[in-house]
C-alpha positions in Angstrom: 3.0 -10.9 -15.3 1.6 -12.4 -12.1 -0.4 -10.5 -9.5 2.5 -11.3 -7.1 5.0 -9.6 -9.3 2.7 -6.6 -9.8 2.1 -6.4 -6.0 5.9 -6.5 -5.2 6.7 -4.0 -7.9 3.9 -1.6 -6.9 4.9 -1.7 -3.2 8.5 -1.2 -4.1 7.8 1.7 -6.4 5.4 3.5 -4.0 7.6 2.8 -1.0 10.8 4.0 -2.6 9.2 7.1 -4.3 7.5 8.1 -1.1 10.6 7.6 1.0 12.7 9.7 -1.5 10.1 12.3 -2.3 7.6 12.5 0.5 6.4 16.1 -0.5 5.7 15.0 -4.1 3.9 11.8 -2.9 1.8 14.0 -0.6 0.9 16.4 -3.4 -0.1 13.5 -5.6 -2.6 12.4 -3.0 -3.9 16.0 -2.6 -2.5 16.4 0.9 -1.6 19.8 2.3 2.1 19.5 2.2 2.9 23.1 3.1 0.5 23.2 6.0 1.7 20.0 7.5 5.4 20.0 8.2 5.2 16.6 9.8 4.0 15.0 6.5 7.5 13.9 5.3 8.1 12.0 8.5 4.7 10.2 8.5 5.0 9.5 4.8 8.4 7.8 5.3 6.8 5.6 8.0 4.3 4.5 5.4 7.0 4.1 2.8 9.2 1.8 4.8 6.2 -0.4 5.7 5.5 -0.8 2.0 9.1 -1.6 1.2 9.3 -4.2 4.0 6.1 -5.8 2.8 7.6 -6.0 -0.7 10.9 -7.4 0.5 9.2 -9.9 2.7 7.0 -11.2 -0.1 9.9 -11.3 -2.6 12.1 -13.2 -0.2 9.5 -15.9 0.7 7.5 -18.6 -0.8 4.7 -21.1 0.2 3.1 -20.4 3.6 5.5 -17.6 4.5 4.6 -15.8 1.3 0.9 -16.3 2.0 1.4 -14.7 5.4 3.2 -11.7 3.9 0.3 -11.2 1.5 -2.2 -11.5 4.4 -0.3 -9.0 6.5 -0.2 -6.6 3.5 -4.0 -7.0 3.0 -4.6 -6.2 6.7 -2.4 -3.1 6.5 -4.1 -2.0 3.3 -7.6 -2.6 4.7 -6.7 -0.5 7.7 -5.4 2.2 5.4 -8.7 2.1 3.6 -10.7 2.5 6.8 -8.3 5.3 7.9 -9.1 7.1 4.6 -12.8 6.8 5.2 -12.6 8.0 8.8 -10.3 11.0 7.8 -12.7 11.9 5.0 -15.8 11.8 7.2 -14.0 13.9 9.9 -12.9 16.5 7.4 -9.2 15.7 8.1 -8.8 15.1 4.4 -10.4 16.8 1.5 -13.1 14.7 -0.2 -10.8 14.2 -3.2 -7.8 13.2 -1.0 -10.0 10.8 1.0 -11.2 9.1 -2.3 -7.6 8.9 -3.6 -6.1 7.3 -0.5 -9.0 5.0 0.1 -9.1 3.9 -3.5 -5.3 3.2 -3.5 -5.7 1.1 -0.3 -8.7 -0.8 -1.6 -6.9 -1.5 -4.9 -4.0 -3.0 -2.9 -6.5 -5.2 -1.0 -7.8 -6.4 -4.3 -4.4 -7.1 -5.7 -3.4 -9.0 -2.5 -6.6 -11.0 -2.8 -5.7 -11.8 -6.4 -2.3 -13.1 -5.3 -4.0 -15.3 -2.7 -6.4 -16.5 -5.4 -3.6 -17.4 -7.8 -1.9 -19.3 -5.0 -5.1 -21.2 -4.3 -5.3 -22.1 -8.0 -1.8 -23.4 -7.9 -0.1 -20.8 -10.1 3.7 -21.2 -9.6 4.2 -17.5 -9.8 1.9 -16.9 -6.9 3.8 -19.1 -4.4 
């Protein structure tokens, strides 16, 4: 399975699961679901972004696909920075800060792998 397929699948799974079950997704990341009634709304904003990134990449190839991957990497890097900031400010527990930051940085790595496969000429990456 190519990194591109894994990235599309992961974004689709996380996006759909978070959209459909934002409370569960929040709990999996150690967030205070009961103390934050706005969490489902914000989670669904995140979810639809991941779904849009998955659909955009799935529906494109060549330079357009590369742009979708680059946009995803930028979003994931910003998510990682947001996790670090929230952890340092005490807005997230240390465990939650690690979880959300690790997830974001893993996605950056996966996106970078997709770009690397495309550079190497892998047909699945384009």
